[in-house]
VOPAGU-2260 file (C-alpha; in pm, 1 decimal, decimal comma):
REM VOPAGU-2260
SITE   aa  ch    i         X         Y         Z
SITE  UNK   A    0    9755,1   11372,2   12946,7
SITE  UNK   A    1    9552,5   11544,0   13222,6
SITE  UNK   A    2    9672,8   11285,6   13476,7
SITE  UNK   A    3   10037,1   11352,8   13386,5
SITE  UNK   A    4    9989,3   11727,5   13418,2
SITE  UNK   A    5    9826,4   11681,9   13758,9
SITE  UNK   A    6   10108,4   11452,3   13871,4
SITE  UNK   A    7   10368,3   11701,6   13749,8
SITE  UNK   A    8   10194,4   11979,3   13940,8
SITE  UNK   A    9   10206,8   11771,0   14259,9
SITE  UNK   A   10   10580,8   11720,1   14220,2
SITE  UNK   A   11   10631,8   12092,1   14157,6
SITE  UNK   A   12   10432,1   12173,9   14470,2
SITE  UNK   A   13   10643,2   11925,9   14666,0
SITE  UNK   A   14   10961,5   12089,9   14535,7
SITE  UNK   A   15   10835,6   12432,6   14637,1
SITE  UNK   A   16   10760,9   12301,0   14985,3
SITE  UNK   A   17   11113,1   12156,4   15014,4
SITE  UNK   A   18   11264,3   12489,8   14910,2
SITE  UNK   A   19   11072,4   12667,4   15179,7
SITE  UNK   A   20   11188,1   12409,2   15434,2
SITE  UNK   A   21   11550,8   12452,7   15324,0
SITE  UNK   A   22   11525,1   12824,3   15378,3
SITE  UNK   A   23   11385,7   12777,7   15729,2
SITE  UNK   A   24   11614,9   12499,7   15858,5
SITE  UNK   A   25   11967,4   12477,2   15994,7
SITE  UNK   A   26   12258,8   12369,5   15768,7
SITE  UNK   A   27   12239,1   12008,6   15898,5
SITE  UNK   A   28   11866,7   11988,2   15838,6
SITE  UNK   A   29   11904,4   12160,5   15504,6
SITE  UNK   A   30   12145,9   11887,5   15391,2
SITE  UNK   A   31   11873,7   11625,9   15428,4
SITE  UNK   A   32   11628,0   11856,2   15259,0
SITE  UNK   A   33   11867,7   11905,3   14965,4
SITE  UNK   A   34   11878,0   11529,4   14918,0
SITE  UNK   A   35   11501,2   11524,2   14906,4
SITE  UNK   A   36   11504,0   11810,9   14659,2
SITE  UNK   A   37   11742,7   11617,3   14434,4
SITE  UNK   A   38   11501,2   11324,6   14435,6
SITE  UNK   A   39   11218,3   11559,4   14349,3
SITE  UNK   A   40   11425,3   11700,2   14063,6
SITE  UNK   A   41   11469,2   11350,2   13924,8
SITE  UNK   A   42   11095,9   11292,6   13950,3
SITE  UNK   A   43   11031,4   11616,9   13763,3
SITE  UNK   A   44   11268,4   11520,5   13480,3
SITE  UNK   A   45   11102,0   11181,5   13450,6
SITE  UNK   A   46   10756,3   11334,0   13445,3
SITE  UNK   A   47   10862,1   11592,8   13188,2
SITE  UNK   A   48   10984,1   11312,8   12963,6
SITE  UNK   A   49   10658,4   11123,4   13004,1
SITE  UNK   A   50   10464,0   11442,6   12941,8
SITE  UNK   A   51   10655,9   11506,9   12618,5
SITE  UNK   A   52   10579,3   11152,2   12501,3
SITE  UNK   A   53   10213,8   11199,1   12587,3
SITE  UNK   A   54   10203,1   11525,5   12392,4
SITE  UNK   A   55   10352,8   11349,4   12090,0
SITE  UNK   A   56   10097,3   11068,9   12115,1
SITE  UNK   A   57    9819,5   11324,4   12150,0
SITE  UNK   A   58    9934,6   11510,1   11838,3
SITE  UNK   A   59    9951,4   11186,4   11638,7
SITE  UNK   A   60    9603,5   11089,9   11756,2
SITE  UNK   A   61    9472,1   11434,7   11667,4
SITE  UNK   A   62    9624,3   11411,7   11319,9
SITE  UNK   A   63    9465,4   11069,9   11267,6
SITE  UNK   A   64    9128,3   11198,9   11385,0
SITE  UNK   A   65    9149,9   11491,4   11142,6
SITE  UNK   A   66    9235,5   11254,3   10858,1
SITE  UNK   A   67    8953,1   11016,0   10950,5
SITE  UNK   A   68    8709,0   11307,0   10967,5
SITE  UNK   A   69    8829,3   11427,3   10628,2
SITE  UNK   A   70    8779,9   11081,7   10478,8
SITE  UNK   A   71    8439,3   11049,9   10643,8
SITE  UNK   A   72    8338,6   11380,8   10489,7
SITE  UNK   A   73    8447,6   11268,0   10144,0
SITE  UNK   A   74    8261,1   10938,9   10175,8
SITE  UNK   A   75    7950,1   11121,6   10292,7
SITE  UNK   A   76    7976,9   11355,0    9994,4
SITE  UNK   A   77    8017,3   11055,2    9765,2
SITE  UNK   A   78    7712,6   10891,4    9923,7
SITE  UNK   A   79    7505,8   11203,6    9856,4
SITE  UNK   A   80    7638,9   11220,2    9500,5
SITE  UNK   A   81    7560,0   10854,2    9430,1
SITE  UNK   A   82    7208,3   10908,1    9562,3
SITE  UNK   A   83    7174,2   11190,5    9310,4
SITE  UNK   A   84    7303,3   10959,0    9038,1
SITE  UNK   A   85    7038,4   10697,4    9108,6
SITE  UNK   A   86    6741,6   10921,3    9180,6
SITE  UNK   A   87    6697,7   11032,0    8819,9
SITE  UNK   A   88    6661,6   10868,1    8479,5
SITE  UNK   A   89    6745,0   11191,2    8301,0
SITE  UNK   A   90    7061,7   11107,3    8108,6
SITE  UNK   A   91    7184,1   11466,9    8096,2
SITE  UNK   A   92    7137,1   11499,3    8471,7
SITE  UNK   A   93    7335,3   11181,2    8536,1
SITE  UNK   A   94    7619,2   11301,2    8314,2
SITE  UNK   A   95    7621,9   11637,8    8490,7
SITE  UNK   A   96    7643,3   11467,1    8830,8
SITE  UNK   A   97    7937,4   11253,4    8719,2
SITE  UNK   A   98    8115,0   11572,8    8616,2
SITE  UNK   A   99    8044,9   11735,1    8952,7
SITE  UNK   A  100    8188,3   11433,2    9134,0
SITE  UNK   A  101    8503,6   11455,3    8922,4
SITE  UNK   A  102    8551,9   11819,7    9019,1
SITE  UNK   A  103    8436,2   11833,8    9380,0
SITE  UNK   A  104    8551,2   11496,8    9514,2
SITE  UNK   A  105    8844,8   11406,0    9292,5
SITE  UNK   A  106    8979,0   11756,6    9237,1
SITE  UNK   A  107    8977,4   11727,8    8857,6
SITE  UNK   A  108    9044,3   12052,7    8673,8
SITE  UNK   A  109    9037,2   11898,0    8326,9
SITE  UNK   A  110    8847,0   11580,6    8237,3
SITE  UNK   A  111    8629,8   11413,6    7975,2
SITE  UNK   A  112    8340,5   11170,8    8011,5
SITE  UNK   A  113    8329,8   10932,0    7717,1
SITE  UNK   A  114    8015,0   10732,0    7637,2
SITE  UNK   A  115    7968,5   10458,1    7381,6
SITE  UNK   A  116    7754,7   10559,2    7085,7
SITE  UNK   A  117    7478,0   10300,6    7070,3
SITE  UNK   A  118    7592,3    9960,1    6951,0
SITE  UNK   A  119    7896,9   10097,2    6770,5
SITE  UNK   A  120    8258,6   10099,8    6883,4
SITE  UNK   A  121    8269,1   10478,4    6877,1
SITE  UNK   A  122    8259,6   10707,2    7179,4
SITE  UNK   A  123    8117,4   11055,1    7219,3
SITE  UNK   A  124    8266,2   11320,1    7446,2
SITE  UNK   A  125    7950,9   11349,2    7657,5
SITE  UNK   A  126    8088,8   11593,7    7914,7
SITE  UNK   A  127    8420,3   11776,5    7921,4
SITE  UNK   A  128    8594,3   12050,0    8116,7
SITE  UNK   A  129    8894,3   12256,0    8010,6
SITE  UNK   A  130    9013,0   12012,5    7743,5
SITE  UNK   A  131    9115,8   12280,9    7493,4
SITE  UNK   A  132    9493,8   12283,4    7467,4
SITE  UNK   A  133    9515,6   11957,1    7662,8
SITE  UNK   A  134    9591,0   11606,8    7531,4
SITE  UNK   A  135    9657,5   11727,7    7175,7
SITE  UNK   A  136    9287,8   11806,5    7132,2
SITE  UNK   A  137    9179,8   11441,6    7153,3
SITE  UNK   A  138    8883,0   11527,3    7375,7
SITE  UNK   A  139    8776,3   11862,3    7227,9
SITE  UNK   A  140    8543,4   11749,1    6949,0
SITE  UNK   A  141    8208,2   11572,6    6982,4
SITE  UNK   A  142    8368,3   11230,7    6934,2
SITE  UNK   A  143    8668,1   11047,8    7073,1
SITE  UNK   A  144    8824,7   10849,3    6792,3
SITE  UNK   A  145    9118,7   10707,5    6983,7
SITE  UNK   A  146    9479,5   10809,4    7009,8
SITE  UNK   A  147    9555,5   10804,2    7381,8
SITE  UNK   A  148    9702,3   10460,7    7464,7
SITE  UNK   A  149    9598,0   10462,9    7830,0
SITE  UNK   A  150    9238,3   10550,5    7742,4
SITE  UNK   A  151    9223,1   10310,1    7449,3
SITE  UNK   A  152    9344,6   10019,7    7662,9
SITE  UNK   A  153    9096,7   10095,2    7941,5
SITE  UNK   A  154    8809,1   10102,9    7692,1
SITE  UNK   A  155    8907,5    9753,2    7583,0
SITE  UNK   A  156    8995,6    9571,1    7906,2
SITE  UNK   A  157    8783,6    9773,2    8152,0
SITE  UNK   A  158    9069,3    9807,5    8402,0
SITE  UNK   A  159    9095,9   10117,2    8622,7
SITE  UNK   A  160    9421,9   10303,3    8564,9
SITE  UNK   A  161    9563,6   10562,5    8803,0
SITE  UNK   A  162    9926,8   10569,9    8691,3
SITE  UNK   A  163   10026,8   10775,1    8388,7
SITE  UNK   A  164   10160,7   10565,8    8102,3
SITE  UNK   A  165   10413,1   10665,7    7840,0
SITE  UNK   A  166   10251,2   10845,8    7550,1
SITE  UNK   A  167    9931,5   10917,8    7743,9
SITE  UNK   A  168    9796,7   11252,8    7858,6
SITE  UNK   A  169    9566,6   11101,1    8121,2
SITE  UNK   A  170    9633,3   11095,3    8495,0
SITE  UNK   A  171    9360,6   10836,8    8548,8
SITE  UNK   A  172    9107,0   10647,2    8340,7
SITE  UNK   A  173    8793,1   10510,2    8505,7
SITE  UNK   A  174    8612,6   10256,0    8284,2
SITE  UNK   A  175    8235,2   10249,2    8329,3
SITE  UNK   A  176    8111,9    9895,4    8276,0
SITE  UNK   A  177    7802,8    9683,9    8346,3
SITE  UNK   A  178    7839,2    9305,1    8349,3
SITE  UNK   A  179    8144,6    9319,6    8128,5
SITE  UNK   A  180    7995,6    9567,7    7882,6
SITE  UNK   A  181    8192,8    9891,7    7871,4
SITE  UNK   A  182    7967,3   10195,0    7848,6
SITE  UNK   A  183    8244,1   10452,7    7850,4
SITE  UNK   A  184    8510,9   10603,5    8072,3
SITE  UNK   A  185    8589,7   10905,7    8284,9
SITE  UNK   A  186    8929,0   11044,5    8183,8
SITE  UNK   A  187    9110,2   11267,1    8435,0
SITE  UNK   A  188    9355,3   11491,4    8249,7
SITE  UNK   A  189    9460,8   11753,4    8505,2
SITE  UNK   A  190    9406,1   11819,3    8875,5
SITE  UNK   A  191    9325,5   12145,5    9048,1
SITE  UNK   A  192    9629,6   12345,8    9159,4
SITE  UNK   A  193    9584,7   12264,8    9529,3
SITE  UNK   A  194    9589,0   11889,3    9461,0
SITE  UNK   A  195    9934,4   11749,7    9391,8
SITE  UNK   A  196    9834,6   11397,8    9286,5
SITE  UNK   A  197    9576,7   11123,6    9323,8
SITE  UNK   A  198    9601,6   10930,3    9650,5
SITE  UNK   A  199    9509,7   10577,4    9758,2
SITE  UNK   A  200    9189,0   10726,2    9900,5
SITE  UNK   A  201    9111,0   10870,0    9558,5
SITE  UNK   A  202    9147,4   10523,0    9408,4
SITE  UNK   A  203    8885,3   10391,2    9650,4
SITE  UNK   A  204    8655,0   10674,3    9543,8
SITE  UNK   A  205    8723,2   10595,4    9178,5
SITE  UNK   A  206    8626,6   10231,2    9234,1
SITE  UNK   A  207    8296,6   10337,0    9390,3
SITE  UNK   A  208    8235,6   10597,4    9123,6
SITE  UNK   A  209    8297,7   10344,8    8847,1
SITE  UNK   A  210    8030,1   10109,7    8980,2
SITE  UNK   A  211    7764,0   10368,3    9064,3
SITE  UNK   A  212    7813,1   10589,8    8760,3
SITE  UNK   A  213    7801,6   10291,9    8525,2
SITE  UNK   A  214    7475,1   10158,1    8669,5
SITE  UNK   A  215    7314,4   10504,9    8672,3
SITE  UNK   A  216    7418,5   10574,8    8313,4
SITE  UNK   A  217    7299,0   10232,2    8200,1
SITE  UNK   A  218    6957,9   10284,1    8362,2
SITE  UNK   A  219    6922,9   10630,8    8209,2
SITE  UNK   A  220    7027,0   10509,6    7863,8
SITE  UNK   A  221    6784,9   10217,9    7888,4
SITE  UNK   A  222    6506,5   10455,2    7987,3
SITE  UNK   A  223    6581,8   10682,3    7691,1
SITE  UNK   A  224    6581,2   10387,7    7450,1
SITE  UNK   A  225    6260,7   10243,3    7595,6
SITE  UNK   A  226    6088,3   10580,6    7592,5
SITE  UNK   A  227    6190,1   10631,5    7230,4
SITE  UNK   A  228    6049,3   10292,0    7130,9
SITE  UNK   A  229    5729,7   10360,8    7321,5
SITE  UNK   A  230    5680,7   10691,3    7143,0
SITE  UNK   A  231    5743,1   10520,5    6810,1
SITE  UNK   A  232    5478,4   10258,7    6891,1
SITE  UNK   A  233    5234,4   10528,0    6998,7
SITE  UNK   A  234    5291,0   10713,1    6672,2
SITE  UNK   A  235    5238,7   10389,2    6481,2
SITE  UNK   A  236    4913,1   10322,8    6664,9
SITE  UNK   A  237    4793,9   10674,0    6582,1
SITE  UNK   A  238    4877,7   10618,6    6215,8
SITE  UNK   A  239    4686,8   10288,2    6211,8
SITE  UNK   A  240    4387,8   10444,0    6382,2
SITE  UNK   A  241    4394,1   10733,6    6143,2
SITE  UNK   A  242    4404,4   10497,4    5849,3
């Protein structure tokens, strides 16, 4: 771009010089100078065209750089969030972090995090946001008992869904699974006003979230179960000693 501008400036300077020569010369000499000026004019038009193309290319490159920087920022935020997921074994903290990711990175205004209740087939609504008046109240109570086809299917086959299905209130369902065992799902019900829809980039984030959130939740749940068993054993030992 800078080279084209410099070249254009040279041609303009040359044209100005020719004009001055035309003003100072006789009619015969001016005729030759006019021919040179016409050639310069053609050069200017050509350079202007090239300059316009360069400006278009520059704008496209700038737009791509802005988009790449935006994506880099989102990935960095996701990296920080996943680090937070894995740095604690506090189940409530892990659930809270999953909710923050849904809001801050995915732009979810209304969502529900469903978690399997022990070894049963039931699911609790572990975390929710603005679910009152949404989805016929399916995610308002402490338990999710089924009723949304898109969610129900995802909890069975473990397949990520980002396209709304007939009869469903969900915009996306993110199954959380470890080695084929489904622990729960993140259900996106509504997006923030400034976000029109989920994009292909959002799907990539959802894939990453599914893997990291599932492993973090599994580790936290395992820790809770192990800690509970340990406390039970300690209580039993105390009883035996006391006896």
